[in-house]
C-alpha positions in Angstrom: -28.8 23.7 3.9 -26.4 21.9 6.9 -24.8 19.5 4.4 -24.8 22.4 1.6 -22.6 24.5 4.5 -20.8 21.6 5.5 -20.3 20.8 2.2 -19.0 24.5 1.6 -16.4 24.8 4.7 -15.3 21.0 4.0 -14.0 21.9 0.4 -12.6 25.1 1.6 -10.8 22.9 4.5 -9.6 20.7 1.7 -8.4 24.2 0.0 -6.7 25.3 2.6 -4.9 21.9 4.0 -3.8 21.6 -0.1 -2.1 25.1 -0.4 -0.5 25.0 2.8 0.7 21.4 2.3 2.5 21.7 -1.7 3.7 25.6 0.1 5.2 24.8 2.7 6.2 20.9 2.3 9.6 20.8 2.7 9.0 22.4 6.1 6.4 20.2 8.1 8.8 17.2 9.7 8.0 13.8 8.5 9.5 12.4 5.2 5.8 10.8 4.2 2.8 13.7 3.1 0.2 11.3 4.1 1.5 11.6 7.3 2.4 15.7 6.8 -1.3 16.3 5.2 -2.8 15.2 8.1 -0.9 17.4 10.6 -1.9 19.8 8.5 -5.9 18.3 8.8 -5.0 18.3 13.1 -3.8 21.5 12.9 -6.8 23.2 10.9 -9.3 21.4 13.1 -6.7 23.0 15.9 -7.7 25.9 15.0 -11.7 25.9 13.6 -12.6 24.2 17.5 -10.2 27.0 19.0 -12.7 29.8 17.5 -15.4 28.4 17.5 -15.5 27.5 20.9 -14.3 31.1 21.4 -17.0 32.3 19.8 -19.5 30.9 20.9 -18.8 30.9 25.7 -22.4 29.9 26.1 -22.6 26.5 25.0 -21.7 23.6 27.6 -18.6 22.1 27.4 -20.3 19.0 26.7 -22.0 20.2 22.9 -18.0 21.5 22.4 -16.8 17.7 23.5 -18.9 16.0 21.0 -18.5 18.9 18.5 -15.3 17.7 17.8 -14.9 14.8 18.5 -17.8 14.1 15.1 -15.0 16.5 13.7 -12.0 14.3 13.9 -12.7 11.0 11.7 -13.9 14.1 8.8 -10.4 16.0 9.1 -8.6 12.4 9.9 -10.2 11.3 5.8 -9.3 14.8 4.7 -5.7 14.4 6.0 -5.4 11.0 4.2 -7.0 11.4 0.8 -5.4 14.4 0.5 -1.7 12.7 1.0 -2.9 9.7 -0.5 -4.0 11.9 -3.9 0.0 13.9 -2.5 1.2 11.0 -3.4 -0.2 9.6 -6.0 0.6 12.9 -8.1 3.9 13.9 -7.0 5.3 9.9 -6.2 6.7 9.9 -2.6 8.6 12.3 -3.3 
């Protein structure tokens, strides 16, 4: 069940990052679409980590740090893949 929830959450986050990349492409400061999507995915990571920290204040800070370190490579890969697909679909823009 945890894997299904992680898959569903990853798909929702991926859709949100893709939407904001398409919607605000010209307003994000860099020219490279891969870097733009990585920036957006790390913004999503910060928002999700902040929400999970405030919702679970009883957790030890060590567990929150471990959770954050496990999410960093996942969100980095998400940003790289979305940026690569954007670049492949729309060209280097």
